[in-house]
C-alpha positions as CSV (number, residue, x, y, z in Angstrom):
1,M,71.6,-121.3,3.8
2,Q,75.1,-122.5,3.7
3,Y,78.4,-120.6,4.7
4,R,82.2,-120.6,4.2
5,T,85.1,-118.8,5.1
6,L,86.1,-115.6,3.1
7,G,89.7,-116.9,2.0
8,R,91.7,-116.8,5.2
9,T,90.0,-113.8,7.0
10,G,88.0,-116.4,9.2
11,V,84.7,-114.6,8.0
12,Q,81.8,-116.7,7.6
13,V,79.7,-115.5,4.5
14,S,76.6,-116.9,3.0
15,T,77.1,-119.0,-0.3
16,L,74.7,-116.8,-2.0
17,A,75.4,-113.3,-1.8
18,L,73.0,-109.7,-2.5
19,G,75.0,-107.4,-5.6
20,A,73.2,-104.4,-5.4
21,M,73.9,-103.5,-9.2
22,N,70.2,-103.4,-10.1
23,F,69.2,-100.9,-7.1
24,G,68.6,-97.6,-8.8
25,R,68.3,-96.5,-12.1
26,I,70.3,-99.4,-13.7
27,G,67.8,-101.9,-12.4
28,D,65.0,-99.0,-11.9
29,T,64.6,-100.7,-8.6
30,S,63.3,-98.0,-6.2
31,Q,63.8,-97.4,-2.7
32,D,60.9,-99.4,-1.0
33,E,61.8,-102.4,-3.6
34,A,65.7,-102.1,-2.4
35,T,64.7,-102.3,1.1
36,A,62.1,-105.4,0.7
37,I,65.2,-106.9,-1.2
38,V,67.5,-106.6,1.4
39,D,65.1,-107.7,3.9
40,A,64.1,-110.9,2.0
41,A,67.8,-111.8,1.9
42,L,68.9,-111.3,5.4
43,E,65.7,-113.1,6.6
44,A,66.9,-115.9,4.4
45,G,70.5,-116.1,5.8
46,V,72.1,-113.7,3.1
47,N,75.0,-111.7,5.1
48,L,77.2,-110.6,2.7
49,I,75.6,-107.6,0.7
50,D,78.1,-105.7,-2.5
51,T,77.6,-102.5,-4.0
52,A,80.2,-100.2,-6.1
53,D,80.4,-96.4,-6.0
54,W,80.0,-96.8,-9.8
55,Y,76.7,-97.9,-9.7
56,G,74.3,-95.4,-10.6
57,E,76.7,-93.2,-9.8
58,G,76.5,-93.6,-5.9
59,E,73.1,-94.3,-6.0
60,S,73.0,-98.1,-5.4
61,E,75.2,-97.5,-1.8
62,E,73.0,-94.5,-0.8
63,M,70.0,-97.3,-1.1
64,V,72.1,-100.1,0.5
65,G,72.7,-97.6,2.9
66,K,69.3,-96.8,4.0
67,A,68.4,-100.3,3.7
68,V,70.6,-101.7,6.5
69,A,70.6,-98.7,8.5
70,G,70.2,-100.2,12.1
71,R,71.5,-103.4,11.6
72,R,75.3,-102.9,10.3
73,D,76.9,-105.1,12.5
74,D,75.1,-108.0,11.2
75,I,76.4,-107.5,7.5
76,V,79.3,-108.3,5.7
77,L,79.5,-104.9,3.8
78,A,81.4,-104.6,0.3
79,T,81.9,-101.9,-1.7
80,K,84.5,-101.1,-4.8
81,A,86.3,-98.1,-6.1
82,A,88.2,-97.3,-9.6
83,M,85.6,-96.8,-12.3
84,P,85.0,-93.5,-13.3
85,M,83.0,-91.0,-11.6
86,G,82.2,-88.0,-13.5
87,D,84.1,-86.9,-16.3
88,E,87.2,-85.2,-14.2
89,R,90.3,-87.6,-15.2
90,N,91.5,-88.0,-11.6
91,H,88.0,-89.0,-10.2
92,R,88.9,-92.9,-11.0
93,G,92.0,-95.5,-10.8
94,S,93.4,-96.8,-8.3
95,S,95.9,-93.7,-7.1
96,R,96.1,-93.2,-3.7
97,R,94.8,-89.5,-4.4
98,W,91.4,-91.2,-5.8
99,L,91.0,-93.9,-3.4
100,V,91.4,-91.8,-0.4
101,T,88.7,-89.3,-1.6
102,A,86.5,-92.4,-3.2
103,L,86.3,-94.4,-0.3
104,D,85.3,-91.3,2.1
105,D,82.7,-90.6,-0.5
106,S,81.3,-94.3,-0.4
107,L,81.3,-94.4,3.7
108,R,79.0,-90.8,3.5
109,R,76.6,-92.3,0.7
110,L,76.4,-95.7,2.7
111,G,76.0,-94.0,5.8
112,V,78.4,-96.4,7.8
113,D,82.3,-95.5,9.5
114,H,83.7,-98.8,7.7
115,V,82.9,-101.5,5.2
116,D,84.4,-104.9,5.6
117,L,85.7,-105.4,2.1
118,Y,86.9,-102.8,-0.2
119,Q,87.6,-103.7,-3.8
120,I,89.7,-102.5,-6.7
121,H,86.8,-102.7,-9.5
122,R,89.0,-103.1,-12.4
123,W,92.9,-103.4,-12.3
124,D,94.4,-99.8,-13.0
125,P,97.2,-99.9,-15.4
126,A,98.0,-96.4,-15.0
127,T,99.0,-96.7,-11.4
128,S,101.7,-99.4,-9.4
129,D,101.0,-102.0,-7.3
130,E,103.0,-100.6,-4.5
131,E,100.8,-96.9,-4.8
132,T,97.4,-98.9,-4.5
133,L,98.4,-101.5,-1.9
134,S,100.0,-98.9,0.4
135,A,97.3,-96.5,0.0
136,L,94.6,-99.7,0.8
137,T,97.3,-100.6,3.8
138,D,96.9,-97.1,5.4
139,L,93.1,-97.0,5.0
140,Q,92.8,-100.4,6.6
141,R,95.2,-99.2,9.4
142,A,92.8,-96.5,10.0
143,G,89.7,-98.5,10.4
144,K,87.8,-97.5,7.5
145,I,88.5,-100.5,5.7
146,R,88.6,-104.3,7.3
147,Y,89.9,-105.9,4.7
148,F,90.6,-104.9,1.1
149,G,90.4,-107.1,-2.6
150,S,90.2,-107.3,-6.4
151,S,87.7,-107.1,-9.1
152,T,87.8,-108.9,-12.3
153,F,91.7,-108.8,-12.1
154,P,93.6,-111.2,-14.9
155,A,95.3,-114.2,-13.4
156,Y,98.8,-112.3,-14.0
157,R,98.0,-109.2,-12.4
158,I,96.8,-111.2,-9.2
159,V,100.0,-112.8,-8.9
160,Q,101.8,-109.5,-9.4
161,A,99.6,-107.4,-6.8
162,Q,100.8,-110.6,-4.2
163,W,104.4,-110.5,-5.0
164,A,104.2,-106.5,-4.3
165,A,102.5,-106.9,-1.0
166,R,105.1,-109.1,0.0
167,E,108.0,-107.3,-1.4
168,H,107.0,-103.9,0.0
169,R,105.6,-105.3,3.4
170,L,101.9,-104.3,2.5
171,G,98.5,-105.9,3.0
172,R,97.5,-108.0,0.4
173,Y,94.1,-108.4,-1.5
174,V,92.5,-111.0,0.4
175,T,89.4,-111.8,-2.4
176,E,89.0,-111.7,-6.3
177,Q,85.7,-110.9,-8.1
178,P,85.8,-112.6,-11.2
179,S,82.5,-113.1,-13.8
180,Y,82.1,-117.0,-13.7
181,S,79.0,-118.8,-15.2
182,V,78.1,-121.8,-17.0
183,L,78.7,-120.3,-20.2
184,Q,81.8,-118.3,-19.1
185,R,84.2,-120.8,-17.6
186,G,87.6,-119.5,-18.7
187,I,88.8,-118.2,-15.2
188,E,88.9,-121.9,-14.5
189,S,92.2,-122.4,-16.4
190,D,93.9,-119.5,-14.6
191,V,92.1,-117.2,-12.4
192,L,90.6,-119.7,-9.9
193,P,93.8,-121.8,-9.8
194,V,95.4,-118.6,-8.6
195,A,93.2,-117.6,-6.3
196,E,93.4,-120.9,-4.7
197,E,97.1,-121.0,-4.5
198,Y,97.0,-117.3,-2.2
199,G,94.2,-118.4,-0.2
200,M,92.1,-115.8,-1.7
201,G,88.2,-115.7,-0.9
202,V,86.4,-115.8,-4.1
203,L,82.9,-113.7,-4.8
204,V,81.9,-115.1,-8.3
205,W,79.4,-112.3,-10.4
206,S,77.0,-112.9,-13.1
207,P,76.5,-116.6,-12.4
208,L,73.1,-116.4,-14.5
209,A,75.3,-114.8,-17.6
210,S,73.0,-111.3,-18.0
211,G,69.6,-113.5,-17.6
212,W,70.8,-116.4,-20.2
213,L,70.7,-119.1,-17.5
214,S,67.5,-117.7,-15.7
215,G,65.2,-119.5,-17.8
216,A,63.8,-116.3,-19.5
217,V,66.1,-116.9,-22.9
218,R,65.1,-120.1,-24.8
219,R,64.8,-121.1,-28.3
220,G,61.4,-119.7,-30.0
221,K,61.0,-117.4,-27.2
222,D,60.6,-113.5,-27.4
223,V,63.5,-112.3,-24.8
224,T,62.0,-109.6,-23.1
225,T,64.4,-109.6,-20.1
226,H,65.6,-106.0,-18.5
227,R,68.8,-106.4,-19.4
228,S,68.3,-107.5,-23.5
229,A,66.5,-104.0,-23.4
230,F,69.6,-101.6,-23.2
231,M,71.9,-104.5,-23.9
232,P,70.1,-106.0,-27.2
233,E,73.6,-107.1,-28.9
234,R,74.2,-109.4,-26.1
235,F,71.1,-111.7,-27.1
236,D,70.8,-111.2,-30.9
237,T,70.8,-114.6,-31.7
238,A,72.3,-113.4,-35.7
239,L,75.4,-113.3,-34.0
240,P,77.3,-116.6,-33.7
241,A,78.5,-116.2,-30.0
242,N,75.1,-115.8,-29.0
243,R,73.7,-118.9,-31.0
244,A,76.5,-120.9,-29.6
245,R,75.1,-119.7,-25.9
246,L,71.4,-120.5,-27.1
247,D,72.3,-123.8,-28.0
248,A,73.7,-124.7,-24.8
249,V,70.9,-123.0,-22.8
250,E,68.9,-125.5,-24.5
251,R,71.1,-128.4,-23.7
252,L,71.3,-127.2,-20.2
253,A,67.7,-126.9,-19.8
254,G,67.6,-130.6,-20.6
255,I,69.9,-131.5,-17.6
256,A,68.3,-129.5,-15.4
257,D,64.8,-131.1,-15.8
258,A,66.1,-134.4,-16.1
259,A,67.6,-133.2,-12.5
260,G,64.5,-132.1,-11.1
261,L,66.0,-128.4,-10.8
262,T,65.3,-125.0,-12.3
263,M,67.6,-123.2,-14.4
264,I,68.3,-120.8,-12.1
265,Q,69.2,-123.5,-9.5
266,L,71.2,-125.3,-12.2
267,A,73.2,-122.3,-12.6
268,L,74.1,-121.3,-9.0
269,G,74.3,-124.9,-7.8
270,F,77.6,-124.9,-10.3
271,A,79.0,-121.8,-9.6
272,T,79.3,-122.8,-6.0
273,A,80.7,-126.1,-6.6
274,H,83.7,-125.1,-7.2
275,P,86.3,-125.4,-4.5
276,A,87.7,-122.3,-5.5
277,V,84.6,-120.5,-5.4
278,T,83.2,-118.8,-1.9
279,S,80.1,-117.1,-2.8
280,A,78.0,-116.5,-6.1
281,L,76.4,-112.8,-6.1
282,V,73.1,-112.8,-7.1
283,G,71.6,-109.1,-8.3
284,P,68.0,-109.5,-8.5
285,R,65.6,-106.5,-9.6
286,T,62.8,-107.7,-8.0
287,L,61.0,-109.6,-4.8
288,D,60.4,-112.3,-7.2
289,H,63.9,-112.7,-8.7
290,L,65.2,-112.6,-5.1
291,H,62.8,-115.9,-4.2
292,S,63.7,-117.7,-7.3
293,Q,67.4,-117.4,-6.6
294,L,67.5,-118.2,-2.9
295,A,65.4,-121.4,-3.9
296,A,69.0,-122.4,-4.7
297,A,70.6,-121.8,-1.5
298,D,70.7,-125.4,-0.7
299,T,71.7,-127.2,-4.3
300,V,74.6,-128.9,-4.3
301,L,74.8,-130.5,-8.0
302,P,75.9,-134.4,-8.2
303,A,78.8,-135.5,-9.8
304,D,76.5,-136.8,-12.9
305,V,75.0,-133.6,-13.3
306,L,78.2,-131.6,-13.0
307,D,79.8,-134.2,-15.6
308,A,76.7,-133.7,-17.9
309,I,77.3,-129.4,-18.0
310,D,81.4,-130.3,-18.8
311,S,79.8,-132.4,-21.9
312,V,77.8,-129.0,-22.8
313,V,80.4,-126.3,-22.1
314,A,84.1,-127.5,-21.6
315,P,85.9,-126.4,-18.3
316,G,88.1,-123.4,-18.9
317,T,85.8,-122.3,-21.9
318,D,84.0,-118.8,-22.7
319,L,81.1,-119.1,-25.1
320,A,81.4,-115.1,-25.6
321,A,84.8,-114.3,-24.9
322,H,84.7,-111.2,-26.5
323,E,82.5,-110.0,-23.3
324,K,85.1,-110.6,-20.8
325,F,86.6,-107.6,-18.8
326,D,89.8,-108.8,-17.9
327,T,91.6,-108.8,-21.1
328,P,95.0,-107.5,-21.1
329,P,95.0,-104.2,-23.1
330,A,97.5,-105.5,-25.1
331,L,95.1,-107.5,-26.9
332,L,92.7,-104.7,-27.4
333,D,95.1,-101.8,-28.3
334,A,97.4,-102.4,-31.3
335,S,99.4,-99.7,-30.3
336,L,100.5,-101.7,-27.1
337,R,102.0,-104.5,-29.0
338,R,104.1,-102.6,-31.6
339,R,107.6,-101.6,-31.5
């Protein structure tokens, strides 16, 4: 396992980190399976575990808490808040009112007195940066969180939050967690350069592109992944974006074969090759999934392989831009771009 410094925090984290979204109902992963995955990940040198209150409405946090009991101090523990937790309108977002409550709920589910990294899961357009950063700074001073970060923020919101922290003399986001893979490279145009400029750690999610880069999706092969069962539109090759992805996957498979790599090694090696990226989050549902991903822990792609990948998916290109989660609201809601 390789390790890198998380932004300017001085904290050393593994280049492959364990994402716990699939623990519980989302991935149909039991507590025993989740504990076995955590055990194997830690044994392999993974030292960062990332979850969120929203995953299974708290179920993932509860399972992570049980899995890490007795070894909390050896783990960089990260969670998130801001996504809806039920139907109550104020049980979401990044207001001071909700973050104070949400963090206490997360700490209770995790069975710990603090988390190392607390992340705002999505930018909340209803709440000012000053309000959110002030609440996070107070929670940090109270010892309940060590650092705080953002997740899937557009580049301009990352810049605005950094400015607000300086303007109001508040703590700042020290990490960003964006989606990034060979098939979704849009953040290379703006988010990654901005993160580098501000010295932020970057923890990328979905480096296997929801399974497209796992080797399980190939031309002429039935797609039977867990993700395809409840998100069939993402794998429907009648759709132009998915045909483009499948074409790219076939070409990438050839590059992997020529380099003596699995598709997973190619995908994770790519994600961790960018100088702005600190760690790639893997989200296994089973031990077999985890072992296939850990095989990429020491993968370093040579320049000719990275050049070949660039020839398939150009830098800064998203093959499925409609699946991005950081689109400015005005592009989605016509009322926000009309006088």
